[in-house]
C-alpha positions in Angstrom: -4.7 -3.7 9.2 -1.9 -3.1 6.0 1.0 -5.9 6.6 4.1 -6.7 4.4 6.5 -9.4 3.5 9.7 -8.8 1.6 11.3 -11.5 -1.2 12.4 -12.0 -4.4 15.2 -11.4 -6.0 19.1 -12.7 -6.0 22.2 -11.4 -6.7 23.8 -8.3 -6.0 21.9 -6.4 -8.8 19.6 -3.5 -7.7 15.4 -2.9 -8.4 15.2 -6.8 -8.6 13.9 -7.1 -5.1 10.0 -7.4 -4.2 7.3 -6.9 -1.3 3.6 -8.1 -1.1 1.2 -6.0 0.9 -2.0 -7.3 1.9 -4.9 -5.4 3.6 -8.7 -5.6 4.0 -11.0 -2.7 2.7 -12.8 -0.3 5.4 -16.2 -0.8 5.5 -16.6 2.6 7.5 -15.4 6.1 6.9 -13.4 8.4 9.3 -16.6 9.6 10.8 -18.2 6.2 11.3 -20.6 6.6 8.4 -21.0 3.0 6.6 -18.9 2.4 3.3 -20.6 0.9 0.6 -19.2 -1.3 -1.5 -20.1 0.7 -4.8 -18.6 3.9 -2.9 -15.3 2.4 -3.0 -13.0 3.9 -5.6 -9.6 1.8 -4.8 -6.4 2.4 -3.0 -3.1 4.2 -3.1 0.1 2.6 -1.6 2.8 5.2 -1.1 6.3 4.0 -0.9 10.1 4.6 -0.2 13.3 4.2 1.1 12.6 6.4 4.4 9.5 7.7 6.3 10.1 11.3 5.0 10.4 10.5 1.2 7.2 8.1 0.5 7.1 9.5 -3.1 6.5 6.8 -5.0 2.6 5.8 -6.0 0.9 2.7 -6.9 -2.9 2.7 -7.7 -4.5 -0.6 -6.6 -8.3 -1.1 -7.9 -10.9 -1.7 -5.8 -10.9 -4.9 -3.8 -12.1 -6.4 -0.3 -9.6 -8.8 0.7 -6.6 -7.0 -0.9 -3.0 -8.1 -2.0 -0.6 -6.2 -4.2 3.5 -6.8 -4.9 5.5 -3.8 -5.0 8.4 -4.9 -7.4 11.4 -3.0 -8.9 12.6 -2.1 -5.4 16.4 -2.0 -4.1 18.2 -4.0 -1.3 17.3 -2.2 1.7 14.3 -0.9 4.2 11.3 -0.2 2.6 8.7 1.8 4.0 4.3 1.5 2.8 1.3 2.9 3.6 -2.3 3.1 1.9 -5.3 5.2 1.4 -8.6 4.5 1.0 -9.8 6.5 -2.5 -13.7 7.0 -2.5 -15.7 6.7 -5.3 -15.5 10.6 -6.2 -11.7 10.7 -5.6 -11.6 11.9 -1.8 -8.4 10.0 0.0 -8.7 8.7 3.5 -6.0 9.7 6.1 -2.9 6.9 5.6 -3.0 4.0 7.4 -0.2 3.0 9.8 3.3 3.1 8.1 4.8 -0.9 7.7 8.5 -1.3 6.5 10.0 -4.2 5.2 13.9 -4.5 4.9 15.2 -6.3 1.8 
C-alpha cells in the first residue's frame, strides 16, 4: 500500500514543497508466484500535478520497507503511483494513485 504526506517549504516561492511516500515491497508477482528479494530490482515513482499527466519519474533502489521524499514541488495537488521493477527490468502494474495537497 502506498501512502504519502505533504510538507516542507515555507513562503510563497514555487518548487520548495515536498511529499514523503512510503510502501512495502511486494512478496509476490501479479500471477501469484513468490518474488524473492534478489529478484527485486527497485521501484519507479511516477508523479505529476494531474492524474492525466504523471510524467515525472523518480527511480528508487530495492528496499523492503521503502520511504522516499519527492522534493521541488509547487503548491497544489500532486498525484503519485509506484511500480515495482524486477531484476530483469520488467515493470509491474501501477499501484493505486495517491494524492497530496500542498
